[in-house]
VODRENMI-748897 format. One line per field, with one value per residue (C-alpha): residue number from 1; chain; x, y, z; residue in three letters. Coordinates in pm, whole numbers. Layout:
// residues N
num <- c(NUM ...)
chaine <- c(A ...)
xx <- c(X ...)
yy <- c(Y ...)
zz <- c(Z ...)
residu <- c(ALA ...)
This chain:
// residues 123
num <- c(1 2 3 4 5 6 7 8 9 10 11 12 13 14 15 16 17 18 19 20 21 22 23 24 25 26 27 28 29 30 31 32 33 34 35 36 37 38 39 40 41 42 43 44 45 46 47 48 49 50 51 52 53 54 55 56 57 58 59 60 61 62 63 64 65 66 67 68 69 70 71 72 73 74 75 76 77 78 79 80 81 82 83 84 85 86 87 88 89 90 91 92 93 94 95 96 97 98 99 100 101 102 103 104 105 106 107 108 109 110 111 112 113 114 115 116 117 118 119 120 121 122 123)
chaine <- c(A A A A A A A A A A A A A A A A A A A A A A A A A A A A A A A A A A A A A A A A A A A A A A A A A A A A A A A A A A A A A A A A A A A A A A A A A A A A A A A A A A A A A A A A A A A A A A A A A A A A A A A A A A A A A A A A A A A A A A A A A A A)
xx <- c(0 134 -112 -385 -617 -564 -721 -1079 -1164 -1052 -1257 -1567 -1523 -1506 -1836 -1977 -1879 -2085 -2383 -2365 -2351 -2672 -2843 -2762 -2943 -3260 -3218 -3415 -3249 -3212 -2979 -2731 -2502 -2529 -2607 -2539 -2201 -2105 -2209 -2002 -1699 -1731 -1765 -1470 -1258 -1277 -1093 -875 -738 -693 -488 -285 -208 -105 158 304 645 550 300 214 112 -83 -277 -348 -494 -697 -835 -935 -1106 -1288 -1406 -1529 -1713 -1891 -1966 -2124 -2329 -2463 -2550 -2744 -2946 -3004 -3154 -3403 -3477 -3549 -3766 -3540 -3480 -3637 -3455 -3477 -3304 -3002 -2976 -2698 -2494 -2549 -2442 -2129 -2043 -2084 -1864 -1603 -1596 -1524 -1255 -1086 -1097 -940 -669 -584 -569 -338 -108 -95 -25 244 398 391 545 814 717)
yy <- c(0 336 558 563 629 265 146 30 145 498 486 368 634 898 762 787 1156 1219 1033 1231 1562 1462 1357 1668 1877 1700 1800 2092 2429 2465 2163 2320 2447 2138 1793 1846 2011 1733 1468 1630 1656 1292 1177 1384 1257 897 922 1204 991 690 908 1075 744 583 850 826 669 405 123 237 582 426 206 508 707 406 381 747 683 387 610 877 607 490 851 908 590 707 1047 876 683 1009 1153 867 892 1264 1210 1407 1112 772 437 406 743 640 276 335 535 281 -1 191 261 -109 -211 53 -61 -420 -307 -82 -359 -601 -356 -270 -640 -715 -426 -521 -881 -782 -550 -822 -1080 -838 -862)
zz <- c(0 -100 82 344 47 -52 276 228 581 490 167 352 617 343 209 560 577 264 410 733 547 368 692 894 632 748 1112 1260 1220 1598 1592 1347 1623 1840 1709 1339 1405 1643 1390 1117 1349 1454 1093 973 1261 1139 804 936 1219 992 758 1032 1200 873 815 1166 1206 1461 1484 1838 1708 1422 1663 1883 1593 1476 1829 1817 1481 1637 1922 1682 1488 1805 1897 1555 1579 1915 1768 1489 1747 1937 1618 1614 1986 1955 1647 1412 1178 1129 1118 741 697 901 790 536 787 1066 833 741 1106 1188 895 976 1339 1236 994 1250 1512 1265 1159 1520 1609 1315 1400 1768 1675 1425 1683 1950 1718 1601 1236)
residu <- c(UNK UNK UNK UNK UNK UNK UNK UNK UNK UNK UNK UNK UNK UNK UNK UNK UNK UNK UNK UNK UNK UNK UNK UNK UNK UNK UNK UNK UNK UNK UNK UNK UNK UNK UNK UNK UNK UNK UNK UNK UNK UNK UNK UNK UNK UNK UNK UNK UNK UNK UNK UNK UNK UNK UNK UNK UNK UNK UNK UNK UNK UNK UNK UNK UNK UNK UNK UNK UNK UNK UNK UNK UNK UNK UNK UNK UNK UNK UNK UNK UNK UNK UNK UNK UNK UNK UNK UNK UNK UNK UNK UNK UNK UNK UNK UNK UNK UNK UNK UNK UNK UNK UNK UNK UNK UNK UNK UNK UNK UNK UNK UNK UNK UNK UNK UNK UNK UNK UNK UNK UNK UNK UNK)
């Protein structure tokens, strides 16, 4: 791999950013400065941290940034469920984003596990 852009998890997280930007346009105007901004920040944080970690010089740093991306992903998923709970969106509107967050979570977990295992085994 020549770049973080070659990582499928980064590509999927970029797709998720686009989905979130579409969804926040559906939120009530009074949520623009609260929930929608937080959702955009959480979404943007995922590919940003994957990219930053990839370009770090150590596996330990990379794992740390992937962990931050994983946390942002969970944060975003929670915010999507909050949108349903508050009646701002319905389950069908968030299904694509929820599916992406679930897939991204599995991919980040797998990548972190592989890096930790490689680091432990000295490979």
